[in-house]
C-alpha positions in Angstrom: 12.7 -181.9 -37.8 10.3 -183.9 -35.8 8.4 -182.5 -32.8 10.3 -184.6 -30.2 13.6 -183.6 -31.7 12.7 -179.9 -31.5 11.6 -180.4 -27.9 14.8 -182.2 -27.0 16.9 -179.5 -28.6 15.2 -176.8 -26.8 15.4 -178.6 -23.5 19.1 -179.1 -23.9 19.5 -175.4 -24.7 17.6 -174.4 -21.6 19.6 -176.8 -19.5 22.9 -175.4 -20.7 21.9 -171.8 -20.1 20.6 -172.8 -16.6 23.9 -174.4 -15.7 25.9 -171.5 -17.0 24.2 -168.9 -14.8 23.9 -171.3 -11.8 20.3 -170.4 -11.2 18.9 -173.9 -11.3 19.9 -176.6 -8.8 18.4 -179.8 -9.9 18.3 -182.6 -7.3 16.9 -186.1 -7.3 14.1 -185.2 -4.8 10.5 -186.1 -5.8 9.6 -182.4 -6.3 12.5 -181.9 -8.8 11.4 -185.0 -10.7 7.8 -183.6 -10.9 9.2 -180.2 -12.0 11.2 -181.9 -14.8 8.2 -183.8 -15.9 6.2 -180.5 -16.2 9.1 -178.9 -18.2 9.0 -181.8 -20.7 5.2 -181.4 -21.2 5.6 -177.7 -21.9 8.5 -178.3 -24.3 6.3 -180.9 -26.1 3.6 -178.2 -26.4 6.1 -175.8 -27.8 7.2 -178.4 -30.3 3.5 -178.9 -31.4 3.1 -175.1 -32.0 6.4 -174.8 -33.9 5.5 -177.8 -36.1 2.1 -176.3 -36.9 3.7 -173.0 -37.9 6.3 -174.6 -40.1 3.7 -176.8 -41.8 0.6 -174.5 -42.2 1.6 -170.8 -42.0 0.6 -168.8 -45.1 4.2 -168.2 -46.0 7.4 -170.2 -45.5 8.7 -169.0 -42.1 12.3 -168.4 -41.2 13.1 -171.1 -38.6 16.0 -169.1 -37.1 13.8 -166.1 -36.6 11.1 -168.2 -35.0 13.5 -169.7 -32.5 15.1 -166.3 -31.7 11.6 -164.8 -31.2 10.7 -167.7 -28.9 13.8 -167.3 -26.8 13.4 -163.5 -26.6 9.8 -163.9 -25.6 10.8 -166.2 -22.8 13.4 -163.7 -21.5 11.3 -160.6 -21.9 8.5 -162.2 -20.0 10.7 -162.1 -16.9 11.2 -158.3 -16.7 11.8 -155.4 -19.1 15.6 -155.7 -18.9 16.1 -159.4 -19.7 16.5 -160.2 -23.4 18.1 -162.3 -26.1 20.8 -160.6 -28.1 21.5 -162.2 -31.5 25.0 -162.0 -32.9 24.5 -158.5 -34.4 22.9 -157.0 -31.4 25.6 -158.5 -29.2 28.3 -156.9 -31.3 26.5 -153.5 -31.1 26.3 -153.9 -27.3 30.0 -154.6 -27.1 30.8 -151.5 -29.1 28.7 -149.3 -26.6 30.2 -151.1 -23.6 33.8 -150.7 -24.9 33.0 -147.1 -25.8 35.1 -146.9 -28.9 35.2 -148.2 -32.5 36.8 -147.5 -35.9 34.7 -145.1 -37.8 34.1 -141.6 -39.1 32.6 -139.7 -36.1 29.1 -138.7 -37.2 25.6 -139.1 -35.8 23.3 -140.1 -38.6 19.7 -140.8 -39.4 17.8 -141.8 -42.6 15.9 -139.4 -44.9 14.3 -140.4 -48.1 16.5 -143.4 -48.4 19.8 -141.4 -47.9 22.0 -141.0 -44.8 21.4 -137.6 -43.2 24.2 -136.2 -40.9 22.6 -135.2 -37.6 25.9 -133.8 -36.3 29.7 -134.5 -36.7 31.4 -135.3 -33.5 34.1 -132.8 -32.5 37.7 -133.7 -33.3 36.8 -136.7 -35.4 37.7 -137.5 -39.1 34.3 -136.4 -40.3 34.5 -133.0 -38.5 38.1 -132.5 -39.8 37.0 -133.4 -43.3 34.3 -130.6 -43.2 31.2 -132.8 -43.0 28.3 -130.6 -41.8 25.0 -131.1 -40.0 22.3 -131.6 -42.6 24.6 -133.1 -45.3 23.1 -136.1 -47.2 25.3 -139.0 -48.1 24.2 -140.8 -51.3 27.2 -143.2 -51.9 29.7 -145.1 -49.9 32.8 -146.1 -52.0 30.6 -145.7 -55.1 27.9 -148.0 -53.7 24.5 -146.3 -53.6 23.0 -145.9 -50.1 19.5 -146.1 -51.5 18.1 -149.5 -50.6 20.3 -150.0 -47.5 18.9 -149.9 -43.9 20.4 -147.5 -41.5 22.2 -150.3 -39.7 23.7 -151.6 -43.0 24.9 -148.1 -43.9 26.4 -147.5 -40.4 28.2 -150.9 -40.6 29.7 -149.9 -43.9 31.0 -146.6 -42.5 32.6 -148.3 -39.6 35.7 -150.3 -40.2 39.4 -150.8 -39.3 41.2 -147.8 -38.0 43.3 -146.0 -40.7 41.2 -147.5 -43.6 39.9 -145.0 -46.1 36.3 -144.5 -47.4 34.9 -142.2 -50.0 31.6 -140.4 -49.4 29.4 -138.7 -52.0 27.8 -135.8 -50.2 24.8 -133.7 -51.2 24.9 -130.3 -49.5 22.2 -127.6 -49.6 23.4 -124.7 -51.7 25.8 -126.8 -53.7 24.8 -127.6 -57.3 27.1 -130.7 -57.6 27.6 -133.5 -55.1 30.9 -133.4 -53.2 33.3 -136.3 -53.0 34.9 -136.5 -49.6 37.7 -139.0 -48.7 37.9 -139.8 -45.0 40.3 -142.1 -43.1 38.7 -144.0 -40.3 40.0 -143.4 -36.8 39.2 -144.6 -33.2 35.9 -143.0 -32.3 34.9 -142.8 -28.6 31.3 -142.6 -27.5 29.8 -141.4 -24.2 33.0 -139.5 -23.4 33.3 -137.6 -20.2 33.1 -133.9 -20.7 34.2 -131.2 -18.3 34.6 -127.4 -18.1 35.4 -124.6 -15.6 32.5 -122.6 -14.2 34.3 -119.8 -12.3 35.9 -121.6 -9.4 33.7 -124.7 -9.8 34.6 -127.8 -11.8 31.8 -129.2 -13.9 31.9 -132.8 -15.2 29.2 -134.5 -17.3 29.0 -138.3 -17.5 26.7 -139.4 -20.3 27.1 -143.1 -19.6 29.3 -145.8 -17.9 31.5 -147.7 -20.3 35.0 -149.2 -20.0 36.7 -145.8 -20.2 34.5 -143.8 -17.9 36.5 -144.1 -14.7 39.8 -143.2 -16.3 38.3 -140.3 -18.2 36.6 -139.0 -15.1 39.8 -139.1 -13.0 41.7 -137.2 -15.7 38.9 -134.6 -15.9 38.9 -134.1 -12.1 42.7 -133.7 -11.9 42.6 -131.4 -14.9 40.0 -129.1 -13.4 41.9 -129.0 -10.1 45.0 -127.9 -12.0 43.2 -125.3 -14.1 41.4 -123.7 -11.2 44.0 -124.3 -8.5 43.6 -126.8 -5.6 43.4 -124.0 -3.1 40.9 -121.9 -5.1 38.4 -124.6 -6.3 35.1 -124.3 -4.5 33.8 -127.8 -5.4 32.6 -130.1 -8.2 29.4 -130.7 -10.0 28.9 -134.3 -11.3 26.1 -134.2 -13.9 24.4 -137.6 -14.2 21.2 -136.3 -15.8 19.8 -138.5 -18.5 22.6 -141.0 -17.9 21.0 -144.4 -18.6 23.7 -146.4 -16.8 26.1 -149.0 -18.0 28.8 -151.1 -16.3 28.3 -151.9 -12.6 32.1 -152.0 -12.0 32.5 -148.5 -13.5 29.8 -147.1 -11.2 31.7 -148.6 -8.3 35.0 -147.0 -9.5 33.4 -143.6 -10.0 31.8 -143.7 -6.5 35.2 -144.7 -5.1 36.8 -141.6 -6.4 34.9 -139.5 -3.9 35.0 -141.8 -0.9 37.7 -143.0 1.5 35.8 -145.9 3.1 32.5 -147.7 3.5 30.2 -149.6 1.3 29.3 -148.4 -2.2 26.7 -150.8 -3.3 25.2 -154.1 -2.1 24.0 -156.7 -4.7 21.7 -159.6 -3.7 20.9 -162.5 -6.0 18.3 -165.2 -5.7 20.3 -167.1 -3.1 22.0 -165.7 0.1 25.4 -166.9 -1.1 25.1 -164.5 -4.1 25.1 -161.4 -1.9 28.1 -159.1 -2.6 29.3 -155.9 -0.9 31.5 -153.4 -2.8 33.6 -151.3 -0.6 35.5 -148.0 -1.2 39.3 -147.8 -0.9 41.1 -144.9 0.7 41.8 -142.0 -1.6 39.5 -139.1 -2.5 40.5 -137.6 -5.9 38.8 -134.3 -5.0 40.6 -134.0 -1.6 37.4 -133.7 0.3 36.0 -130.7 -1.7 32.3 -130.2 -1.8 30.4 -132.2 -4.4 27.0 -131.8 -6.0 25.4 -134.5 -8.1 22.7 -133.6 -10.6 20.0 -136.2 -11.4 16.6 -136.4 -13.1 14.1 -138.8 -14.5 16.6 -140.0 -17.0 19.3 -141.0 -14.5 19.1 -144.8 -14.2 20.9 -147.9 -13.0 24.7 -147.2 -12.6 24.0 -143.5 -12.3 21.6 -144.3 -9.4 24.3 -146.4 -7.8 26.7 -143.4 -7.7 24.1 -141.0 -6.5 22.8 -143.4 -3.8 26.3 -144.1 -2.5 27.4 -140.4 -2.3 24.0 -139.5 -0.7 24.1 -142.2 1.9 27.6 -141.3 3.0 26.7 -137.6 3.0 29.5 -137.0 0.6 27.5 -135.1 -1.9 24.3 -133.1 -2.1 21.9 -134.6 -4.7 20.0 -131.9 -6.7 17.3 -132.3 -9.3 14.3 -134.6 -9.6 13.7 -138.3 -8.6 15.7 -140.7 -10.7 14.4 -143.5 -12.9 14.3 -146.3 -10.4 16.1 -149.2 -12.1 17.5 -151.2 -9.2 18.4 -154.5 -10.9 21.7 -155.9 -12.2 21.9 -157.6 -15.6 24.5 -160.2 -16.5 25.6 -160.7 -20.1 25.9 -164.5 -20.8 27.6 -165.2 -24.1 26.2 -168.1 -26.3 29.1 -168.5 -28.7 28.2 -167.7 -32.3 24.6 -167.4 -31.4 25.0 -164.1 -29.5 24.2 -163.8 -25.8 21.4 -163.4 -23.3 21.0 -160.4 -20.9 19.6 -161.8 -17.7 18.6 -160.0 -14.5 20.6 -161.8 -11.9 20.4 -159.5 -8.8 18.9 -156.4 -7.1 21.2 -153.7 -5.9 20.9 -151.6 -2.7 22.4 -148.4 -1.5 25.0 -148.6 1.4 22.2 -148.1 3.9 20.4 -151.1 2.5 17.7 -149.2 0.6 16.5 -150.6 -2.7 15.7 -148.1 -5.3 13.8 -150.6 -7.6 10.7 -148.8 -8.9 11.3 -145.9 -6.5 14.5 -144.1 -7.6 16.8 -141.8 -5.7 15.0 -138.9 -4.1 17.2 -135.8 -4.3 18.2 -133.9 -1.2 17.0 -130.7 -3.0 14.3 -131.0 -5.5 14.8 -128.5 -8.3 12.5 -128.7 -11.3 13.1 -127.1 -14.7 10.8 -124.5 -16.3 9.3 -126.3 -19.3 8.9 -124.7 -22.8 5.3 -124.2 -23.8 5.4 -127.1 -26.3 6.4 -129.5 -23.5 4.1 -128.3 -20.7 1.2 -130.5 -21.6 3.4 -133.6 -21.7 5.3 -132.4 -18.7 8.4 -133.8 -20.4 8.1 -136.8 -18.1 10.4 -139.7 -18.5 8.7 -143.1 -17.9 10.2 -144.5 -14.7 10.8 -148.1 -13.9 7.5 -148.3 -12.1 5.6 -147.6 -15.3 7.3 -150.4 -17.3 5.2 -153.4 -17.9 6.5 -156.5 -16.1 9.0 -154.6 -13.9 10.4 -156.2 -10.8 8.2 -155.0 -7.9 9.5 -152.9 -5.1 10.2 -155.0 -2.0 8.7 -152.3 0.2 5.5 -151.9 -1.8 6.2 -148.2 -2.4 6.5 -147.3 -6.1 7.0 -143.9 -7.8 6.7 -143.3 -11.5 9.5 -141.2 -13.1 10.1 -137.5 -13.2 11.0 -134.8 -15.8 14.0 -135.5 -18.0 14.1 -132.1 -19.6 17.4 -130.2 -19.5 17.6 -126.7 -21.2 20.4 -126.2 -23.8 21.2 -122.7 -22.4 23.2 -122.8 -19.1 21.5 -119.7 -17.8 18.1 -121.4 -18.1 19.2 -124.6 -16.4 17.8 -124.2 -12.9 19.4 -127.3 -11.6 22.9 -126.3 -12.8 22.5 -122.7 -11.5 21.3 -123.9 -8.1 24.2 -126.2 -7.8 26.7 -123.4 -8.7 25.0 -121.1 -6.2 25.2 -123.8 -3.5 28.9 -124.5 -4.0 29.7 -120.7 -4.0 27.8 -120.2 -0.8 25.1 -118.1 -2.3 22.3 -120.4 -1.1 21.9 -123.2 1.4 20.5 -126.6 0.6 17.2 -126.1 2.3 14.6 -125.3 -0.4 12.8 -127.1 -3.1 12.9 -125.1 -6.2 10.2 -126.1 -8.7 9.4 -124.9 -12.2 6.5 -122.6 -13.1 4.1 -125.5 -13.1 4.7 -126.6 -9.6 4.1 -125.5 -6.0 7.0 -124.0 -4.1 7.6 -125.3 -0.6 10.5 -125.7 1.9 12.1 -129.0 2.9 14.6 -130.0 5.5 17.9 -131.1 4.0 
């Protein structure tokens, strides 16, 4: 392919993408003509470099990989959240967004070339078939796992619902490998989890996918029924280490606790791209007290929910400062070539505050006590402000992340215990509770 043909192909690709996302408005003004001339020169430079690589690199390069790397480099240079998704990555993203797939229900890793079971997921085919944490899988339908990448192995374990697969399992303490036949079923990931804590309803949201709002509503109504609508003292919404997800689902979740008012404002490059999402009448909790738990791992959609409920004084926010990702990414499909994830807007809390590179500041700061092995590192999650190339805060104020540590034992979870005490009336939301590495001081709520 000649240099000019490469440059023309790339220019057409850029033009199509630009038209799709409506971020370029080319006119016939002199400035636009000059800009187009500059683009042609840069594309010509790209063509020169690509031609030299294809002609003189020490090994024969993969043209497809070169082009994908160039596109991804262009997008990732914009900010840490814009990227190119090839067809495989796009499919993986769709699985996580949809929140379900046909599979076995096990979390896995690789060890010495074999699949190692990290843990079977409760109530899935793998758990029911007796697969245990620590099991090694050596064969899938008589095909050796050795030589496969983790992704290739996972792809083979996934498949149509109700289709069978045979696993050869090596288990500690067993002299002979075990042959286990499993029938694939619908597996849901990032499921909403809930439980009763005395007269308090606890709900954990690990992410925001297509099922989150429906599952949350079911969980809230179930908790109300179990405890009794007249006895329930309130709800805890745990958004700690929730990395976010779908914007629409964050709006739906916020709406469940609100009767009116704005939930989130999004502003794009142009004024006409400003959008205001508003709550509809109907509070699923019937106005009961709500506490939202956040930490340094709470990002994006989780911050939208926390910010909306905080601004409307509908919930008390407890924990540590959130991640600070205040931008919206739009997935733009490119047919068989995958998709691009492009940052298209910033979002703001109902009061108009941007949390970009700042995060949500909790009403009551409660830090966890860290285990000895984590004290040096402070178990600090890198916040948005620490990411290279991040969108700058419009106010100029930036804060880098906070702790993302959550103890496994409930009794050691200071944030959870404080939330329970607050809802039960044992304490008032007026103190900052810090771990054994921090200074203790009072704040006004």
